[in-house]
Residue, then its C-alpha position, 0 to 999 in steps of 0.5 A: f562461521c567465516f563462510l556464513s559471514i562472507i555470504f551475509s556480507i555479500l548479500c548485504f552489499g548486493q542490497k545496499e548498492f541499490q539504497p537511495k542517497n540520504s535514506t535509511i531502511n524502514k521495513t523489510a519483508d521476504g517471500d516468493l512473489d513471482g511464483d518461482k519458489i525463490p524468496e524475493k526481498v522487499i525493502v522500504y526506504d525512508i528518504h530524508t528530505n530535511n524539510d517540513s514535508g518529511d521523508i518520502r518512501e521508496i519501496q524496492i522489490l529485489k530478485k536474486v538471479n545467478n546469485k546476484w540481487n537485481i531490482l524487480e520493481k521499485s516505486r516512490n508512489a506506493i507508500l505515503g510520506s512520514e508527514d502524510g498521516g495527520v495528527m496521528g503522525d506517520p501513516f505507514l504501518y507495515c508491508k508484508i508478503e502472504k501467499g505470494i501477495l504484497i500487502i501494504n497498510h496505512y492508517g492516519g487521522s485524529s478523532w476522525k480516522w482513516g486507513f487503507t490496505d493495498k494488495y499487489r500481485f506480480q502479473n503481466g510483468h509487473f506488480e498490479l493492484i488487485g485489492h484495495f480496502s479503505e475505512g474511515g469515519r469517527p467511532g461513535d458517529y459513523w464508519v465507512t468501508t469500501d472493499f474493491n477487488l480489482s481482479t473481479g471488479k466487485i466493490v462492496y461499500k458499507k456505511e454504518v451510522q452509530n449516532t443517528t441524532i446528528p443529521e450530518n451523519g446521514r443514514s446507514e447504507n450499503e451497495t455492491y457494484i461491479k466496475k471492471g477494467v481498472k488497472i493500477s500498478l505499484k509504480n504509479r499507485n498514488a501518482t496524480n495521473s493514476k488516481l481514480k474517483f467515481k460515483l456509485p449509482k445507487t448511493k451516489k457516494e464517491v469512491y476514491i482508489 
């Protein structure tokens, strides 16, 4: 029991030494992210700003090398802040690891809702965005989904209109489009210089990534 307590204390200290100032842990996840069959640890911190903009988020991915934790990658751009979800409040729902993929989910809005899920794979020496699924609209009026596989470049856009009596809702439509070569990393996910917007050629709808 004493031996296990010592090991647990060492692990906690190894992770805590990277904790940002004025922060608390929001979420954690464990799993193999780089394919070596040794679990990494993902920690999301809330960094308290003491102002109306709320907490900002830092995600850290820790890897153990020679029994010591090291930061494999970290970012303050991949997860939205605590006040970025509109009326519904904090938009950050969860992060998890499935089959070697890091998954981050957000959801926000009020009667008009929005949400998106990002998927990252460790490749080319860092975590790259390989999948992005977004959805939004108002239930009963219309709902829009965009599924973007950045690895293949395939984009599937769908708009389903439930209430056709309101002209502003438009009409139901869908489009599949290929856009290759888009590169977004965990570090610069929501940075100003990495935001991506383009128009689909058929429906003329703007897609935001």
